[in-house]
Gaussian input, Z-matrix of N, CA and C with variables (Angstrom, degrees):
# hf/3-21g

backbone

0 1
 N
 C     1     B1
 C     2     B2     1     A1
 N     3     B3     2     A2     1     D1
 C     4     B4     3     A3     2     D2
 C     5     B5     4     A4     3     D3
 N     6     B6     5     A5     4     D4
 C     7     B7     6     A6     5     D5
 C     8     B8     7     A7     6     D6
 N     9     B9     8     A8     7     D7
 C    10    B10     9     A9     8     D8
 C    11    B11    10    A10     9     D9
 N    12    B12    11    A11    10    D10
 C    13    B13    12    A12    11    D11
 C    14    B14    13    A13    12    D12
 N    15    B15    14    A14    13    D13
 C    16    B16    15    A15    14    D14
 C    17    B17    16    A16    15    D15
 N    18    B18    17    A17    16    D16
 C    19    B19    18    A18    17    D17
 C    20    B20    19    A19    18    D18
 N    21    B21    20    A20    19    D19
 C    22    B22    21    A21    20    D20
 C    23    B23    22    A22    21    D21
 N    24    B24    23    A23    22    D22
 C    25    B25    24    A24    23    D23
 C    26    B26    25    A25    24    D24
 N    27    B27    26    A26    25    D25
 C    28    B28    27    A27    26    D26
 C    29    B29    28    A28    27    D27
 N    30    B30    29    A29    28    D28
 C    31    B31    30    A30    29    D29
 C    32    B32    31    A31    30    D30
 N    33    B33    32    A32    31    D31
 C    34    B34    33    A33    32    D32
 C    35    B35    34    A34    33    D33
 N    36    B36    35    A35    34    D34
 C    37    B37    36    A36    35    D35
 C    38    B38    37    A37    36    D36
 N    39    B39    38    A38    37    D37
 C    40    B40    39    A39    38    D38
 C    41    B41    40    A40    39    D39
 N    42    B42    41    A41    40    D40
 C    43    B43    42    A42    41    D41
 C    44    B44    43    A43    42    D42
 N    45    B45    44    A44    43    D43
 C    46    B46    45    A45    44    D44
 C    47    B47    46    A46    45    D45
 N    48    B48    47    A47    46    D46
 C    49    B49    48    A48    47    D47
 C    50    B50    49    A49    48    D48
 N    51    B51    50    A50    49    D49
 C    52    B52    51    A51    50    D50
 C    53    B53    52    A52    51    D51
 N    54    B54    53    A53    52    D52
 C    55    B55    54    A54    53    D53
 C    56    B56    55    A55    54    D54
 N    57    B57    56    A56    55    D55
 C    58    B58    57    A57    56    D56
 C    59    B59    58    A58    57    D57
 N    60    B60    59    A59    58    D58
 C    61    B61    60    A60    59    D59
 C    62    B62    61    A61    60    D60
 N    63    B63    62    A62    61    D61
 C    64    B64    63    A63    62    D62
 C    65    B65    64    A64    63    D63
 N    66    B66    65    A65    64    D64
 C    67    B67    66    A66    65    D65
 C    68    B68    67    A67    66    D66
 N    69    B69    68    A68    67    D67
 C    70    B70    69    A69    68    D68
 C    71    B71    70    A70    69    D69
 N    72    B72    71    A71    70    D70
 C    73    B73    72    A72    71    D71
 C    74    B74    73    A73    72    D72
 N    75    B75    74    A74    73    D73
 C    76    B76    75    A75    74    D74
 C    77    B77    76    A76    75    D75
 N    78    B78    77    A77    76    D76
 C    79    B79    78    A78    77    D77
 C    80    B80    79    A79    78    D78
 N    81    B81    80    A80    79    D79
 C    82    B82    81    A81    80    D80
 C    83    B83    82    A82    81    D81
 N    84    B84    83    A83    82    D82
 C    85    B85    84    A84    83    D83
 C    86    B86    85    A85    84    D84
 N    87    B87    86    A86    85    D85
 C    88    B88    87    A87    86    D86
 C    89    B89    88    A88    87    D87
 N    90    B90    89    A89    88    D88
 C    91    B91    90    A90    89    D89
 C    92    B92    91    A91    90    D90
 N    93    B93    92    A92    91    D91
 C    94    B94    93    A93    92    D92
 C    95    B95    94    A94    93    D93
 N    96    B96    95    A95    94    D94
 C    97    B97    96    A96    95    D95
 C    98    B98    97    A97    96    D96
 N    99    B99    98    A98    97    D97
 C   100   B100    99    A99    98    D98
 C   101   B101   100   A100    99    D99
 N   102   B102   101   A101   100   D100
 C   103   B103   102   A102   101   D101
 C   104   B104   103   A103   102   D102
 N   105   B105   104   A104   103   D103
 C   106   B106   105   A105   104   D104
 C   107   B107   106   A106   105   D105
 N   108   B108   107   A107   106   D106
 C   109   B109   108   A108   107   D107
 C   110   B110   109   A109   108   D108
 N   111   B111   110   A110   109   D109
 C   112   B112   111   A111   110   D110
 C   113   B113   112   A112   111   D111
 N   114   B114   113   A113   112   D112
 C   115   B115   114   A114   113   D113
 C   116   B116   115   A115   114   D114
 N   117   B117   116   A116   115   D115
 C   118   B118   117   A117   116   D116
 C   119   B119   118   A118   117   D117
 N   120   B120   119   A119   118   D118
 C   121   B121   120   A120   119   D119
 C   122   B122   121   A121   120   D120
 N   123   B123   122   A122   121   D121
 C   124   B124   123   A123   122   D122
 C   125   B125   124   A124   123   D123
 N   126   B126   125   A125   124   D124
 C   127   B127   126   A126   125   D125
 C   128   B128   127   A127   126   D126
 N   129   B129   128   A128   127   D127
 C   130   B130   129   A129   128   D128
 C   131   B131   130   A130   129   D129
 N   132   B132   131   A131   130   D130
 C   133   B133   132   A132   131   D131
 C   134   B134   133   A133   132   D132
 N   135   B135   134   A134   133   D133
 C   136   B136   135   A135   134   D134
 C   137   B137   136   A136   135   D135
 N   138   B138   137   A137   136   D136
 C   139   B139   138   A138   137   D137
 C   140   B140   139   A139   138   D138
 N   141   B141   140   A140   139   D139
 C   142   B142   141   A141   140   D140
 C   143   B143   142   A142   141   D141
 N   144   B144   143   A143   142   D142
 C   145   B145   144   A144   143   D143
 C   146   B146   145   A145   144   D144
 N   147   B147   146   A146   145   D145
 C   148   B148   147   A147   146   D146
 C   149   B149   148   A148   147   D147
 N   150   B150   149   A149   148   D148
 C   151   B151   150   A150   149   D149
 C   152   B152   151   A151   150   D150
 N   153   B153   152   A152   151   D151
 C   154   B154   153   A153   152   D152
 C   155   B155   154   A154   153   D153
 N   156   B156   155   A155   154   D154
 C   157   B157   156   A156   155   D155
 C   158   B158   157   A157   156   D156
 N   159   B159   158   A158   157   D157
 C   160   B160   159   A159   158   D158
 C   161   B161   160   A160   159   D159
 N   162   B162   161   A161   160   D160
 C   163   B163   162   A162   161   D161
 C   164   B164   163   A163   162   D162
 N   165   B165   164   A164   163   D163
 C   166   B166   165   A165   164   D164
 C   167   B167   166   A166   165   D165
 N   168   B168   167   A167   166   D166
 C   169   B169   168   A168   167   D167
 C   170   B170   169   A169   168   D168
 N   171   B171   170   A170   169   D169
 C   172   B172   171   A171   170   D170
 C   173   B173   172   A172   171   D171
 N   174   B174   173   A173   172   D172
 C   175   B175   174   A174   173   D173
 C   176   B176   175   A175   174   D174
 N   177   B177   176   A176   175   D175
 C   178   B178   177   A177   176   D176
 C   179   B179   178   A178   177   D177
 N   180   B180   179   A179   178   D178
 C   181   B181   180   A180   179   D179
 C   182   B182   181   A181   180   D180
 N   183   B183   182   A182   181   D181
 C   184   B184   183   A183   182   D182
 C   185   B185   184   A184   183   D183
 N   186   B186   185   A185   184   D184
 C   187   B187   186   A186   185   D185
 C   188   B188   187   A187   186   D186
 N   189   B189   188   A188   187   D187
 C   190   B190   189   A189   188   D188
 C   191   B191   190   A190   189   D189
 N   192   B192   191   A191   190   D190
 C   193   B193   192   A192   191   D191
 C   194   B194   193   A193   192   D192
 N   195   B195   194   A194   193   D193
 C   196   B196   195   A195   194   D194
 C   197   B197   196   A196   195   D195
 N   198   B198   197   A197   196   D196
 C   199   B199   198   A198   197   D197
 C   200   B200   199   A199   198   D198
 N   201   B201   200   A200   199   D199
 C   202   B202   201   A201   200   D200
 C   203   B203   202   A202   201   D201
 N   204   B204   203   A203   202   D202
 C   205   B205   204   A204   203   D203
 C   206   B206   205   A205   204   D204
 N   207   B207   206   A206   205   D205
 C   208   B208   207   A207   206   D206
 C   209   B209   208   A208   207   D207
 N   210   B210   209   A209   208   D208
 C   211   B211   210   A210   209   D209
 C   212   B212   211   A211   210   D210

   B1=1.4535
   B2=1.5179
   B3=1.3042
   B4=1.4647
   B5=1.5156
   B6=1.3119
   B7=1.4651
   B8=1.5302
   B9=1.3071
   B10=1.4626
   B11=1.5224
   B12=1.3288
   B13=1.4695
   B14=1.5254
   B15=1.3262
   B16=1.4713
   B17=1.5233
   B18=1.3328
   B19=1.4567
   B20=1.5311
   B21=1.3289
   B22=1.4660
   B23=1.5337
   B24=1.3266
   B25=1.4691
   B26=1.5258
   B27=1.3415
   B28=1.4591
   B29=1.5382
   B30=1.3321
   B31=1.4619
   B32=1.5270
   B33=1.3229
   B34=1.4652
   B35=1.5330
   B36=1.3278
   B37=1.4587
   B38=1.5251
   B39=1.3361
   B40=1.4627
   B41=1.5297
   B42=1.3286
   B43=1.4610
   B44=1.5311
   B45=1.3245
   B46=1.4723
   B47=1.5266
   B48=1.3141
   B49=1.4678
   B50=1.5228
   B51=1.3370
   B52=1.4639
   B53=1.5265
   B54=1.3347
   B55=1.4686
   B56=1.5274
   B57=1.3232
   B58=1.4626
   B59=1.5315
   B60=1.3488
   B61=1.4685
   B62=1.5242
   B63=1.3303
   B64=1.4685
   B65=1.5282
   B66=1.3258
   B67=1.4623
   B68=1.5191
   B69=1.3341
   B70=1.4659
   B71=1.5252
   B72=1.3346
   B73=1.4550
   B74=1.5268
   B75=1.3212
   B76=1.4585
   B77=1.5178
   B78=1.3225
   B79=1.4670
   B80=1.5171
   B81=1.3241
   B82=1.4612
   B83=1.5246
   B84=1.3432
   B85=1.4690
   B86=1.5270
   B87=1.3295
   B88=1.4716
   B89=1.5220
   B90=1.3332
   B91=1.4686
   B92=1.5317
   B93=1.3380
   B94=1.4744
   B95=1.5188
   B96=1.3534
   B97=1.4634
   B98=1.5262
   B99=1.3320
   B100=1.4639
   B101=1.5278
   B102=1.3019
   B103=1.4708
   B104=1.5281
   B105=1.3544
   B106=1.4656
   B107=1.5203
   B108=1.3354
   B109=1.4640
   B110=1.5199
   B111=1.3392
   B112=1.4609
   B113=1.5288
   B114=1.3286
   B115=1.4617
   B116=1.5226
   B117=1.3448
   B118=1.4574
   B119=1.5291
   B120=1.3479
   B121=1.4659
   B122=1.5236
   B123=1.3256
   B124=1.4632
   B125=1.5344
   B126=1.3283
   B127=1.4645
   B128=1.5233
   B129=1.3387
   B130=1.4664
   B131=1.5236
   B132=1.3451
   B133=1.4711
   B134=1.5178
   B135=1.3278
   B136=1.4707
   B137=1.5237
   B138=1.3396
   B139=1.4678
   B140=1.5245
   B141=1.3298
   B142=1.4664
   B143=1.5270
   B144=1.3310
   B145=1.4710
   B146=1.5205
   B147=1.3439
   B148=1.4691
   B149=1.5247
   B150=1.3332
   B151=1.4683
   B152=1.5278
   B153=1.3320
   B154=1.4690
   B155=1.5271
   B156=1.3334
   B157=1.4644
   B158=1.5254
   B159=1.3233
   B160=1.4690
   B161=1.5286
   B162=1.3362
   B163=1.4694
   B164=1.5244
   B165=1.3318
   B166=1.4713
   B167=1.5240
   B168=1.3191
   B169=1.4671
   B170=1.5318
   B171=1.3186
   B172=1.4686
   B173=1.5262
   B174=1.3377
   B175=1.4689
   B176=1.5254
   B177=1.3304
   B178=1.4693
   B179=1.5276
   B180=1.3286
   B181=1.4655
   B182=1.5174
   B183=1.3135
   B184=1.4547
   B185=1.5147
   B186=1.3252
   B187=1.4654
   B188=1.5210
   B189=1.3106
   B190=1.4666
   B191=1.5225
   B192=1.3353
   B193=1.4624
   B194=1.5219
   B195=1.3183
   B196=1.4655
   B197=1.5318
   B198=1.3568
   B199=1.4598
   B200=1.5344
   B201=1.3686
   B202=1.4513
   B203=1.5121
   B204=1.3322
   B205=1.4638
   B206=1.5247
   B207=1.3213
   B208=1.4521
   B209=1.5189
   B210=1.2967
   B211=1.4681
   B212=1.5239
   A1=109.59
   A2=113.20
   A3=118.45
   A4=110.49
   A5=114.66
   A6=119.97
   A7=110.57
   A8=117.78
   A9=122.06
   A10=111.58
   A11=115.75
   A12=120.04
   A13=110.58
   A14=116.81
   A15=120.26
   A16=110.33
   A17=116.05
   A18=120.86
   A19=110.63
   A20=116.07
   A21=120.97
   A22=110.13
   A23=117.27
   A24=120.87
   A25=110.27
   A26=116.39
   A27=120.49
   A28=109.69
   A29=117.85
   A30=121.28
   A31=111.54
   A32=116.66
   A33=120.11
   A34=110.60
   A35=115.40
   A36=119.65
   A37=110.53
   A38=115.97
   A39=121.12
   A40=110.50
   A41=115.99
   A42=120.94
   A43=110.73
   A44=116.67
   A45=120.36
   A46=110.65
   A47=117.00
   A48=120.50
   A49=110.66
   A50=116.28
   A51=120.30
   A52=110.45
   A53=117.06
   A54=121.03
   A55=110.13
   A56=116.55
   A57=120.69
   A58=109.89
   A59=117.19
   A60=120.68
   A61=110.44
   A62=116.89
   A63=120.50
   A64=109.62
   A65=116.49
   A66=120.63
   A67=111.85
   A68=116.62
   A69=120.58
   A70=110.10
   A71=116.63
   A72=119.85
   A73=109.78
   A74=116.37
   A75=120.68
   A76=111.43
   A77=116.53
   A78=120.83
   A79=110.12
   A80=117.13
   A81=121.76
   A82=110.20
   A83=116.30
   A84=120.47
   A85=110.26
   A86=116.48
   A87=120.84
   A88=109.66
   A89=116.60
   A90=120.79
   A91=110.56
   A92=116.59
   A93=120.69
   A94=109.88
   A95=116.87
   A96=120.01
   A97=110.89
   A98=116.13
   A99=120.58
   A100=109.82
   A101=117.56
   A102=121.74
   A103=110.62
   A104=116.27
   A105=119.32
   A106=110.61
   A107=117.01
   A108=120.22
   A109=110.98
   A110=116.55
   A111=119.91
   A112=110.72
   A113=116.76
   A114=120.36
   A115=110.99
   A116=116.49
   A117=120.51
   A118=110.48
   A119=116.23
   A120=119.52
   A121=111.17
   A122=116.66
   A123=120.37
   A124=109.96
   A125=117.42
   A126=121.29
   A127=109.95
   A128=116.95
   A129=120.29
   A130=110.99
   A131=116.70
   A132=120.74
   A133=110.52
   A134=116.19
   A135=120.74
   A136=110.24
   A137=117.07
   A138=120.60
   A139=110.14
   A140=116.66
   A141=120.47
   A142=109.96
   A143=116.95
   A144=121.35
   A145=110.14
   A146=116.68
   A147=119.73
   A148=110.74
   A149=116.47
   A150=120.05
   A151=109.71
   A152=116.74
   A153=120.05
   A154=111.21
   A155=116.73
   A156=119.82
   A157=110.70
   A158=117.31
   A159=120.57
   A160=110.67
   A161=116.31
   A162=120.03
   A163=109.86
   A164=116.45
   A165=119.97
   A166=110.27
   A167=116.77
   A168=120.61
   A169=110.01
   A170=117.10
   A171=121.45
   A172=110.84
   A173=115.75
   A174=120.12
   A175=109.99
   A176=116.09
   A177=120.49
   A178=111.42
   A179=117.85
   A180=120.93
   A181=112.95
   A182=117.50
   A183=120.38
   A184=109.76
   A185=116.61
   A186=119.22
   A187=110.96
   A188=116.86
   A189=122.27
   A190=107.52
   A191=116.87
   A192=120.90
   A193=109.82
   A194=115.68
   A195=119.40
   A196=111.99
   A197=118.19
   A198=119.38
   A199=112.24
   A200=116.77
   A201=120.04
   A202=113.46
   A203=117.55
   A204=120.40
   A205=110.07
   A206=115.40
   A207=118.35
   A208=109.88
   A209=116.01
   A210=120.35
   A211=110.23
   D1=153.06
   D2=177.71
   D3=-85.36
   D4=-179.94
   D5=-179.24
   D6=-64.39
   D7=-39.51
   D8=179.85
   D9=-62.24
   D10=-42.91
   D11=-179.60
   D12=-66.48
   D13=-40.92
   D14=176.97
   D15=-60.73
   D16=-40.96
   D17=179.98
   D18=-63.49
   D19=-43.14
   D20=179.57
   D21=-64.22
   D22=-44.46
   D23=179.25
   D24=-62.68
   D25=-41.07
   D26=179.45
   D27=-62.73
   D28=-44.42
   D29=179.85
   D30=-66.22
   D31=-40.29
   D32=178.19
   D33=-63.38
   D34=-40.50
   D35=177.98
   D36=-63.04
   D37=-45.58
   D38=178.37
   D39=-61.27
   D40=-44.77
   D41=-178.81
   D42=-62.70
   D43=-44.78
   D44=178.56
   D45=-63.02
   D46=-41.10
   D47=178.57
   D48=-62.77
   D49=-41.93
   D50=179.91
   D51=-65.05
   D52=-43.00
   D53=179.42
   D54=-62.78
   D55=-42.62
   D56=179.64
   D57=-64.35
   D58=-42.62
   D59=-179.53
   D60=-64.64
   D61=-45.01
   D62=179.17
   D63=-64.34
   D64=-42.48
   D65=178.92
   D66=-61.97
   D67=-41.32
   D68=179.64
   D69=-65.28
   D70=-39.24
   D71=178.93
   D72=-66.10
   D73=-43.30
   D74=177.93
   D75=-62.53
   D76=-42.16
   D77=179.01
   D78=-63.21
   D79=-40.58
   D80=178.70
   D81=-62.97
   D82=-41.17
   D83=179.25
   D84=-64.36
   D85=-42.11
   D86=177.84
   D87=-61.09
   D88=-41.63
   D89=179.21
   D90=-62.08
   D91=-39.66
   D92=179.03
   D93=-63.77
   D94=-46.17
   D95=178.95
   D96=-61.71
   D97=-41.24
   D98=179.96
   D99=-61.61
   D100=-42.17
   D101=179.94
   D102=-65.35
   D103=-40.90
   D104=178.18
   D105=-62.11
   D106=-41.32
   D107=178.25
   D108=-63.62
   D109=-42.58
   D110=178.95
   D111=-59.96
   D112=-43.68
   D113=179.88
   D114=-64.92
   D115=-40.18
   D116=179.49
   D117=-61.93
   D118=-45.84
   D119=179.25
   D120=-65.92
   D121=-35.44
   D122=178.60
   D123=-64.14
   D124=-41.89
   D125=178.29
   D126=-64.67
   D127=-41.60
   D128=178.39
   D129=-61.99
   D130=-44.04
   D131=178.94
   D132=-61.58
   D133=-43.50
   D134=-179.54
   D135=-62.89
   D136=-43.98
   D137=179.52
   D138=-63.95
   D139=-41.51
   D140=179.68
   D141=-63.10
   D142=-41.02
   D143=179.02
   D144=-63.00
   D145=-43.22
   D146=179.64
   D147=-63.22
   D148=-41.15
   D149=178.43
   D150=-63.91
   D151=-43.89
   D152=179.34
   D153=-60.95
   D154=-39.40
   D155=178.49
   D156=-65.27
   D157=-41.48
   D158=179.46
   D159=-65.46
   D160=-40.92
   D161=178.07
   D162=-63.67
   D163=-43.86
   D164=179.65
   D165=-62.57
   D166=-40.88
   D167=178.54
   D168=-64.73
   D169=-41.30
   D170=179.23
   D171=-64.09
   D172=-42.79
   D173=179.66
   D174=-63.96
   D175=-38.36
   D176=-178.01
   D177=-71.60
   D178=-44.07
   D179=-173.88
   D180=-94.68
   D181=-22.56
   D182=-175.86
   D183=80.40
   D184=177.32
   D185=-179.27
   D186=-67.16
   D187=129.67
   D188=-179.86
   D189=-124.90
   D190=129.92
   D191=178.66
   D192=-69.91
   D193=166.46
   D194=-177.17
   D195=-65.27
   D196=-20.34
   D197=179.44
   D198=-87.26
   D199=2.37
   D200=176.50
   D201=95.68
   D202=-11.84
   D203=177.65
   D204=-84.71
   D205=154.00
   D206=177.34
   D207=-65.79
   D208=141.34
   D209=-178.14
   D210=-79.13

């Protein structure tokens, strides 16, 4: 190959490396966002479960005053 062809191959290699690096960074960012969403939904599910347990306990025991006697 001539000098021009070597230069073109070198630039193409650099360009491909840059695209791969940018793509990997973007993919990593997407993975971070995906993980944050998973954690958010997990917290929502946990809160919903706790509320459901409290409602079930309330339905089972009925209203109870703070002193432990039935209201």
